[in-house]
N, C-alpha and C positions, 0 to 999 in steps of 0.2 A: 648541932645547933647552927642555924643559918647565920651568915655573916652580916646581913642587913635585915632590918625589921620591915616587914610589909604592912602598910596601913590597910585597915579594913575598907571594903568597897564603900564609896560614898562619904568617906570621912574627910574632913578638912581641918586644918589646924585652927585653934581658937583665934578669932580676930580676922580670919580670912575674908569675911563678908565686908570688912571695912577697908579692904585694899582698894586703891584708886587706879583702876584699869580703864583705859580708853578715855582719859580726861581730855586729851587734845581733840579727839573727834567730837566729844560731847561739847566742848567749848566752841569749836568751829561751827557746828550745826546750831547750837544755841545762839551764838552771836549773829549768824546769818538771819535766823528767825527774828531775833530781837531788833536788828537793824532794819528789817522790813516792816514789822508790825508796829513799832513805836511811832514812826512818822505818820502812818495811816491812822493810828489811834489819836494822835495829837491833832491831825487835820480834821478828822470827823468830829472830835469833841469841840474844837475851836469853831468849826462851822455851825455846829448845833448851838453853841453858846451865842454866836452872832445872830442866828435865826431866832433864838428864843426871845431876844429883845424886840422882835418884830412880829408878834402874833396878830395877824390880820384876819385870818379865818380859821376854821376848825382843822384844816389840813396842816397848816403851819403850827397850830397849837400842839399837835401830837407828833409831827415829824421832827421838830426841833429838839424837844426833850429826848426823843428816841435816839437822835444822833448823839446827843451828849452822853446818854447811857451806853450806847454802843462804843463810843470812843473810850469811855471809862472802863468798860469790860476788856477792851483790847489792851489798854494800859495795865489793867490788873493781871492779864495773862502774861505780860512781860515781867511784871513784878514776881509772879508765881514761878516764872522761868528761873528765877534765882535759886530755887531749890534744886534744879537740874544743873544749871551752870551759872554760878554767881558772877563770873567775869562777863558773861553775855549781857546780863542786866546792867552791870556797871558801865560797860562800853556803850550800850544804847543810851543810858542816862547821860553819859558824858557827851556823846556825839550829837544827840537830838535835843538835849535840854540845857546842860550846863554851858557848853561852848557857845551855842546861839545866845543864851542869856548874857554871858560875859561880853560877847560882841555887841549886843544891844546896849549894855552899860557904857562901853568905851567908844562905840561908834554909832550912836543912835540915828544920825542922819543918813547912814548908809544901809540900814537894815531893810527899809521899805524897798529900796532898789535891789538888794540882794535877794529878797523873797520874790520879787518880780522876775528875776533872772531864772527862776526854776521853770524848766520847760513843761508845758502842758497844764499849767496852773490856772484855774479859772479866776477871774477878777474878784469875785465874791470870796473865794477861799484865800486869795492873796490878802484881802482886807482883814479877814478873820484871823489868819495866822499872825499878821502884823499886830493886831489888837492883843492877841494872847502874848506875843513877845514883849510888847510895850508894857503890858500890865504885870509882867513877871511870872505868868502862869507856866510858860515853857521852862523857865529856870526852876520853878518849884517842882514841876513834874520830873525834870532831869535829876534834881537833887534827891527826890523821893526814890526814884529808880536806883540811883547810885547807892543810896542808903540801904535799900533792900538787898542789893548785892553784897554790901559790906556785912550786913547782919547775917546773911546766909553763909558767908565765908567764916565769920567768927563762930557761928553755930556748929560748923563742921569740925572745928578744932577742939 
């Protein structure tokens, strides 16, 4: 009689598929993606929103809503990223939505200047981002992304 039992080839213990391996790498990659995609999505959606209010010709009529849809799709991708790494979506929502929204609430006179200090930002995008910040849209987007991360975390447990 052998002293130790040999498992059959290809066999794994029950529940092995639920083990959390590589969580740190997944979180780091997900966070990097979320921190890059979120401000791009917010910027494109904000610019599309501003341009939608000025439909002068047929080009603006289709490009502005297209920008809003593209921005929404990018933000949806960040929300879906919560299934891969909930922390990444929560961090992106906090950094690019909740914190700027709180800064706007407590220091409204400084936010226009702070947005203007972002290097390489066109004047029209500066105005669009400030309009979204003042209206609370950035805070709403950040809260929704943070909430998506919380729900994904609770779903895993």
